[in-house]
MARDOZA-113706 format. One record per residue: residue number from 1; residue in one letter; x, y, z of N, C-alpha, C in turn. Coordinates in steps of 0.1 Angstrom, whole numbers, plus 2048, in hexadecimal, padded with zeros to 3 digits. Layout:
MARDOZA-113706
[r NUM; 'a'; [X; Y; Z]; [X; Y; Z]; [X; Y; Z]];
...
//
This chain:
MARDOZA-113706
[r 1; 'm'; [821; 811; 83B]; [82F; 80C; 83A]; [82F; 7FF; 832]];
[r 2; 'a'; [83A; 7FD; 82B]; [83C; 7F1; 824]; [83B; 7E5; 82E]];
[r 3; 'g'; [834; 7DA; 82A]; [833; 7CF; 833]; [828; 7D0; 83E]];
[r 4; 'a'; [820; 7DB; 83D]; [815; 7DD; 847]; [809; 7D4; 846]];
[r 5; 'g'; [808; 7CE; 83A]; [7FD; 7C5; 837]; [7F2; 7CC; 82E]];
[r 6; 'k'; [7F6; 7D6; 827]; [7EC; 7DD; 81E]; [7E6; 7D5; 814]];
[r 7; 's'; [7EE; 7CD; 80D]; [7E8; 7C5; 802]; [7DF; 7BA; 807]];
[r 8; 't'; [7E3; 7B3; 812]; [7DB; 7A9; 818]; [7CE; 7AF; 81D]];
[r 9; 'f'; [7CF; 7BA; 824]; [7C3; 7C1; 829]; [7BA; 7C5; 81D]];
[r 10; 's'; [7BF; 7CB; 813]; [7B7; 7D1; 808]; [7B0; 7C5; 801]];
[r 11; 'r'; [7B7; 7BA; 7FF]; [7B0; 7AF; 7F9]; [7A4; 7AA; 801]];
[r 12; 'a'; [7A7; 7A9; 80E]; [79C; 7A4; 817]; [790; 7AE; 818]];
[r 13; 'l'; [793; 7BB; 818]; [789; 7C5; 818]; [781; 7C5; 80B]];
[r 14; 's'; [788; 7C2; 800]; [781; 7C1; 7F3]; [778; 7B5; 7F3]];
[r 15; 'a'; [77D; 7AA; 7F8]; [774; 79E; 7F9]; [768; 7A1; 801]];
[r 16; 'k'; [769; 7A9; 80B]; [75E; 7AC; 814]; [754; 7B6; 80E]];
[r 17; 't'; [759; 7C0; 807]; [751; 7CA; 802]; [74D; 7C9; 7F3]];
[r 18; 'g'; [755; 7C1; 7EC]; [753; 7C0; 7DD]; [759; 7CC; 7D5]];
[r 19; 'l'; [760; 7D5; 7DC]; [766; 7E0; 7D5]; [773; 7DC; 7CF]];
[r 20; 'p'; [776; 7E1; 7C3]; [783; 7DE; 7BC]; [78F; 7E4; 7C3]];
[r 21; 'v'; [79A; 7DC; 7C3]; [7A6; 7E1; 7C9]; [7B0; 7E6; 7BE]];
[r 22; 'i'; [7B5; 7F2; 7C1]; [7C0; 7F7; 7B8]; [7CD; 7F6; 7BF]];
[r 23; 'h'; [7D5; 7ED; 7BA]; [7E3; 7EB; 7C0]; [7EC; 7F4; 7BA]];
[r 24; 'l'; [7F0; 7FF; 7C1]; [7F8; 80A; 7BB]; [805; 805; 7B5]];
[r 25; 'd'; [80B; 7FB; 7BC]; [818; 7F6; 7B7]; [817; 7F1; 7A9]];
[r 26; 'v'; [80C; 7EA; 7A6]; [80A; 7E5; 798]; [809; 7F0; 78E]];
[r 27; 'h'; [804; 7FB; 792]; [802; 806; 788]; [80E; 810; 788]];
[r 28; 'f'; [816; 810; 792]; [821; 81A; 793]; [82C; 817; 789]];
[r 29; 'w'; [831; 80A; 789]; [83C; 807; 781]; [839; 806; 772]];
[r 30; 'k'; [843; 80C; 76A]; [842; 80A; 75C]; [84A; 7FE; 758]];
[r 31; 'p'; [849; 7F9; 74C]; [850; 7ED; 748]; [85F; 7EE; 74B]];
[r 32; 'g'; [865; 7E3; 750]; [873; 7E3; 754]; [876; 7E9; 761]];
[r 33; 'w'; [86C; 7EB; 76A]; [86D; 7F1; 777]; [872; 7FF; 776]];
[r 34; 'v'; [86D; 807; 76D]; [870; 815; 76B]; [866; 81D; 773]];
[r 35; 'e'; [86A; 827; 77B]; [861; 82F; 782]; [85C; 83A; 779]];
[r 36; 'p'; [84F; 83D; 77A]; [849; 848; 772]; [84D; 856; 778]];
[r 37; 's'; [84C; 860; 771]; [84E; 86E; 777]; [843; 870; 780]];
[r 38; 'e'; [844; 87A; 789]; [83A; 87D; 793]; [82D; 881; 78C]];
[r 39; 'd'; [82E; 889; 781]; [823; 88D; 779]; [81B; 882; 773]];
[r 40; 'e'; [823; 878; 76D]; [81D; 86C; 767]; [816; 864; 772]];
[r 41; 'w'; [81C; 863; 77E]; [816; 85B; 788]; [809; 861; 78E]];
[r 42; 'r'; [809; 86E; 78F]; [7FE; 875; 794]; [7F2; 874; 78A]];
[r 43; 'e'; [7F5; 875; 77D]; [7EB; 874; 772]; [7E6; 866; 772]];
[r 44; 'k'; [7EE; 85C; 773]; [7EA; 84E; 773]; [7E0; 84B; 77F]];
[r 45; 'q'; [7E4; 851; 78B]; [7DB; 84F; 796]; [7CE; 856; 795]];
[r 46; 'r'; [7CE; 861; 78F]; [7C1; 868; 78C]; [7B8; 860; 784]];
[r 47; 'g'; [7BD; 859; 77A]; [7B5; 850; 772]; [7B0; 844; 77A]];
[r 48; 'l'; [7B9; 83E; 782]; [7B5; 833; 78B]; [7AA; 836; 795]];
[r 49; 'l'; [7AB; 842; 79A]; [7A2; 847; 7A4]; [795; 84D; 79F]];
[r 50; 'a'; [793; 84D; 792]; [788; 853; 78C]; [77B; 84B; 78E]];
[r 51; 'r'; [77C; 83E; 791]; [771; 836; 794]; [76A; 83B; 7A1]];
[r 52; 'd'; [75D; 837; 7A3]; [756; 83C; 7AF]; [75A; 834; 7BB]];
[r 53; 'e'; [75D; 827; 7BA]; [760; 81F; 7C5]; [76D; 817; 7C3]];
[r 54; 'w'; [775; 817; 7CD]; [782; 80F; 7CD]; [788; 80E; 7DA]];
[r 55; 'i'; [791; 805; 7DB]; [79A; 803; 7E6]; [7A8; 805; 7E1]];
[r 56; 'v'; [7B0; 80D; 7E6]; [7BE; 80F; 7E1]; [7C7; 809; 7EB]];
[r 57; 'd'; [7D1; 801; 7E6]; [7DB; 7FB; 7EE]; [7E8; 801; 7E9]];
[r 58; 'g'; [7EE; 808; 7F3]; [7FB; 80E; 7F0]; [7FF; 819; 7F9]];
[r 59; 'n'; [80C; 81D; 7F8]; [811; 827; 802]; [81A; 832; 7FB]];
[r 60; 'y'; [816; 837; 7F0]; [81D; 841; 7E9]; [81A; 84F; 7F0]];
[r 61; 'h'; [823; 854; 7F8]; [821; 860; 800]; [81F; 86C; 7F7]];
[r 62; 'a'; [826; 86D; 7EC]; [826; 879; 7E3]; [818; 87B; 7DD]];
[r 63; 't'; [810; 870; 7DC]; [803; 871; 7D5]; [7F8; 86E; 7DF]];
[r 64; 'l'; [7FA; 86D; 7EC]; [7F0; 86A; 7F5]; [7E5; 875; 7F4]];
[r 65; 'd'; [7E8; 881; 7F1]; [7DE; 88B; 7F0]; [7D3; 888; 7E6]];
[r 66; 'l'; [7D7; 882; 7DA]; [7CE; 87E; 7D0]; [7C4; 874; 7D5]];
[r 67; 'r'; [7C8; 86B; 7DD]; [7BF; 860; 7E2]; [7B6; 866; 7EC]];
[r 68; 'l'; [7BC; 86F; 7F5]; [7B4; 875; 800]; [7A9; 87E; 7FA]];
[r 69; 'e'; [7AB; 884; 7EF]; [7A1; 88D; 7E9]; [795; 885; 7E5]];
[r 70; 'r'; [796; 878; 7E2]; [78B; 871; 7DD]; [786; 866; 7E7]];
[r 71; 'a'; [78E; 864; 7F1]; [78A; 859; 7FB]; [77F; 85E; 805]];
[r 72; 'd'; [777; 855; 809]; [76E; 858; 814]; [772; 851; 821]];
[r 73; 't'; [77B; 847; 820]; [780; 83F; 82B]; [78F; 83C; 829]];
[r 74; 'v'; [796; 83C; 834]; [7A4; 839; 834]; [7A7; 82F; 83F]];
[r 75; 'v'; [7AE; 824; 83B]; [7B2; 81A; 845]; [7C1; 81B; 845]];
[r 76; 'f'; [7C7; 81F; 851]; [7D5; 820; 853]; [7DA; 815; 85B]];
[r 77; 'l'; [7E2; 80C; 855]; [7E7; 801; 85C]; [7F4; 805; 863]];
[r 78; 'd'; [7F2; 807; 870]; [7FD; 80C; 878]; [805; 800; 87F]];
[r 79; 't'; [80A; 7F8; 876]; [811; 7EC; 87A]; [81E; 7EF; 880]];
[r 80; 'p'; [822; 7E8; 88B]; [830; 7EB; 891]; [83B; 7E9; 886]];
[r 81; 'w'; [845; 7F2; 886]; [84F; 7F1; 87C]; [856; 7E4; 87C]];
[r 82; 'w'; [858; 7DD; 887]; [85F; 7D1; 887]; [857; 7C5; 881]];
[r 83; 'v'; [84A; 7C6; 881]; [841; 7BD; 87A]; [843; 7BF; 86B]];
[r 84; 'c'; [842; 7CC; 867]; [844; 7CF; 859]; [851; 7CA; 854]];
[r 85; 'a'; [85C; 7CC; 85B]; [869; 7C8; 857]; [86A; 7B9; 856]];
[r 86; 'r'; [864; 7B2; 85F]; [864; 7A3; 85F]; [85D; 79E; 853]];
[r 87; 'r'; [851; 7A4; 850]; [84A; 7A0; 844]; [851; 7A3; 837]];
[r 88; 'a'; [858; 7AE; 836]; [860; 7B1; 82A]; [86C; 7A7; 829]];
[r 89; 'f'; [872; 7A4; 834]; [87D; 79A; 834]; [878; 78C; 82F]];
[r 90; 'v'; [86D; 788; 834]; [867; 77B; 830]; [862; 77B; 822]];
[r 91; 'r'; [85C; 786; 81D]; [858; 787; 80F]; [863; 785; 806]];
[r 92; 'g'; [86F; 789; 80A]; [87A; 787; 801]; [87E; 779; 7FE]];
[r 93; 'i'; [87A; 770; 806]; [87E; 762; 804]; [872; 759; 800]];
[r 94; 'r'; [866; 75E; 802]; [85A; 756; 7FF]; [856; 758; 7F0]];
[r 95; 'k'; [84F; 74F; 7EB]; [849; 750; 7DE]; [83E; 75A; 7DF]];
[r 96; 'r'; [83B; 761; 7D4]; [830; 76A; 7D4]; [823; 762; 7D5]];
[r 97; 'p'; [819; 767; 7DC]; [80C; 760; 7DD]; [805; 75F; 7CF]];
[r 98; 'v'; [7FD; 755; 7CF]; [7F5; 752; 7C2]; [7EC; 75F; 7C0]];
[r 99; 'g'; [7EC; 763; 7B4]; [7E4; 76F; 7B0]; [7EC; 77C; 7B1]];
[r 100; 'f'; [7F9; 77C; 7B6]; [801; 788; 7B7]; [803; 78D; 7A9]];
[r 101; 'q'; [801; 79A; 7A8]; [803; 7A0; 79A]; [80F; 7A9; 79A]];
[r 102; 'l'; [818; 7A7; 790]; [823; 7B0; 78E]; [81F; 7BB; 784]];
[r 103; 'p'; [825; 7C6; 784]; [822; 7D1; 77B]; [825; 7CB; 76C]];
[r 104; 's'; [81D; 7D0; 763]; [81F; 7CC; 755]; [82D; 7CF; 750]];
[r 105; 'g'; [833; 7C5; 74A]; [841; 7C7; 745]; [84C; 7C7; 74F]];
[r 106; 'c'; [849; 7C2; 75B]; [853; 7C2; 766]; [855; 7B3; 76A]];
[r 107; 'd'; [860; 7AE; 768]; [864; 7A0; 76C]; [86A; 7A0; 779]];
[r 108; 'e'; [869; 795; 780]; [86E; 794; 78E]; [876; 787; 78F]];
[r 109; 't'; [882; 788; 793]; [88A; 77C; 796]; [88A; 77B; 7A5]];
[r 110; 'a'; [88E; 76F; 7AA]; [88F; 76D; 7B8]; [89A; 776; 7BE]];
[r 111; 'v'; [8A5; 779; 7B7]; [8AF; 782; 7BC]; [8AA; 790; 7BD]];
[r 112; 'r'; [8A3; 795; 7B3]; [89D; 7A2; 7B3]; [893; 7A4; 7BF]];
[r 113; 'r'; [88A; 79A; 7C0]; [881; 79A; 7CB]; [888; 79B; 7D9]];
[r 114; 'l'; [892; 792; 7DB]; [899; 792; 7E7]; [8A0; 79F; 7EA]];
[r 115; 'r'; [8A6; 7A5; 7E0]; [8AD; 7B2; 7E1]; [8A3; 7BD; 7E5]];
[r 116; 'e'; [898; 7BD; 7DD]; [88E; 7C8; 7E0]; [888; 7C7; 7ED]];
[r 117; 'e'; [883; 7BB; 7F1]; [87C; 7B9; 7FD]; [885; 7BC; 809]];
[r 118; 'w'; [892; 7B7; 808]; [89B; 7B8; 813]; [8A0; 7C7; 814]];
[r 119; 's'; [8A0; 7CE; 809]; [8A4; 7DC; 80B]; [898; 7E4; 812]];
[r 120; 'l'; [88C; 7DF; 811]; [881; 7E5; 818]; [883; 7E4; 827]];
[r 121; 'v'; [88A; 7D9; 82C]; [88C; 7D8; 83A]; [894; 7E4; 83F]];
[r 122; 'w'; [89F; 7E7; 838]; [8A7; 7F3; 83C]; [89F; 800; 83B]];
[r 123; 'r'; [897; 801; 830]; [88E; 80D; 82F]; [884; 80E; 83A]];
[r 124; 'i'; [87E; 803; 83E]; [874; 803; 849]; [87B; 808; 855]];
[r 125; 'w'; [887; 803; 858]; [88E; 807; 864]; [891; 817; 864]];
[r 126; 'r'; [895; 81C; 858]; [899; 82A; 857]; [88D; 833; 858]];
[r 127; 'v'; [882; 82F; 853]; [876; 838; 852]; [86B; 835; 85C]];
[r 128; 'r'; [86E; 82C; 865]; [863; 827; 86E]; [85C; 831; 876]];
[r 129; 'r'; [862; 83C; 879]; [85B; 847; 880]; [856; 852; 877]];
[r 130; 's'; [85E; 856; 86E]; [85B; 861; 865]; [850; 85E; 85C]];
[r 131; 'e'; [850; 852; 856]; [845; 84F; 84C]; [838; 84F; 853]];
[r 132; 'r'; [837; 849; 85E]; [82A; 848; 866]; [825; 856; 869]];
[r 133; 'e'; [82E; 85E; 86E]; [82A; 86C; 872]; [826; 874; 866]];
[r 134; 'l'; [82D; 873; 85B]; [82A; 87A; 84E]; [81B; 876; 84A]];
[r 135; 'e'; [819; 869; 849]; [80C; 864; 845]; [800; 869; 84E]];
[r 136; 'l'; [803; 868; 85B]; [7F8; 86C; 865]; [7F6; 87B; 864]];
[r 137; 'r'; [801; 883; 862]; [7FF; 892; 860]; [7F6; 894; 854]];
[r 138; 't'; [7FA; 88E; 849]; [7F2; 88F; 83C]; [7E3; 88B; 83E]];
[r 139; 'l'; [7E1; 880; 845]; [7D4; 87C; 848]; [7CC; 885; 851]];
[r 140; 's'; [7D3; 88B; 85A]; [7CC; 894; 863]; [7C7; 8A1; 85C]];
[r 141; 'r'; [7CD; 8A5; 851]; [7C9; 8B0; 84A]; [7BB; 8AD; 843]];
[r 142; 'h'; [7B8; 8A0; 841]; [7AC; 89C; 83A]; [7A2; 896; 844]];
[r 143; 'g'; [7A6; 896; 851]; [79F; 88F; 85B]; [790; 892; 85C]];
[r 144; 'n'; [78C; 89E; 85A]; [77E; 8A1; 85B]; [775; 89D; 84F]];
[r 145; 'r'; [77C; 899; 844]; [775; 895; 838]; [775; 886; 835]];
[r 146; 'v'; [77E; 87F; 83B]; [77F; 870; 839]; [77E; 869; 846]];
[r 147; 'g'; [778; 85D; 845]; [778; 854; 851]; [786; 84E; 852]];
[r 148; 'l'; [78C; 84F; 85E]; [799; 84A; 860]; [799; 83F; 86A]];
[r 149; 'y'; [79E; 833; 866]; [7A0; 828; 86F]; [7AF; 825; 870]];
[r 150; 'v'; [7B4; 825; 87C]; [7C2; 821; 87E]; [7C2; 814; 885]];
[r 151; 'l'; [7C8; 80A; 87E]; [7C8; 7FC; 883]; [7D6; 7F9; 886]];
[r 152; 'r'; [7D8; 7F5; 893]; [7E6; 7F3; 897]; [7EA; 7E4; 899]];
[r 153; 's'; [7E2; 7DB; 894]; [7E5; 7CD; 896]; [7DD; 7C4; 88C]];
[r 154; 'r'; [7E2; 7B8; 88A]; [7DA; 7AF; 881]; [7CD; 7AC; 887]];
[r 155; 'h'; [7CC; 7AC; 894]; [7BF; 7A9; 89B]; [7B6; 7B5; 899]];
[r 156; 'a'; [7BB; 7C1; 899]; [7B2; 7CD; 897]; [7AD; 7CD; 888]];
[r 157; 'a'; [7B6; 7C8; 87F]; [7B2; 7C8; 871]; [7A7; 7BD; 86F]];
[r 158; 'r'; [7A8; 7B2; 876]; [79E; 7A7; 875]; [791; 7AC; 87B]];
[r 159; 'd'; [791; 7B3; 886]; [785; 7B9; 88C]; [77E; 7C3; 883]];
[r 160; 'f'; [786; 7CB; 87C]; [781; 7D5; 873]; [77A; 7CE; 868]];
[r 161; 'l'; [780; 7C4; 862]; [77A; 7BD; 857]; [76E; 7B5; 85B]];
[r 162; 's'; [76D; 7B1; 867]; [761; 7A9; 86B]; [755; 7B2; 86F]];
[r 163; 'e'; [758; 7BF; 870]; [74D; 7C8; 874]; [746; 7CD; 868]];
//
């Protein structure tokens, strides 16, 4: 779910393992914040996932199957919806962290960031049950092939990273 802590977790996991992180949001948007077609996005991801080792940060449901075909481990951040909503709300008013990367050709104003992040709060509320269930169902179909870790708190994420 948006605001679950995926980017923070993936950067920490990358620092621990040395594996490169693929931030899907950076690759999804075309210049001017234009969405690619589904076929373009699937093809782009196939190219990104062609490497032998990677950590993927993102939650694009329509293409989760591509990532699961190549993954050996999945970490599902099952963060409470109200924590995700609070994080999205706060992200709207905070400056982006140092090193934050925008998609090529996409500019961001404070107003745009505020509008986009705060619209996520409403989306999180609307999909708080269905999105989680959809992802867990999809993951269960691949359960015998990938290692699945469901982390339900910041503490659980820290414990996972320290092991």
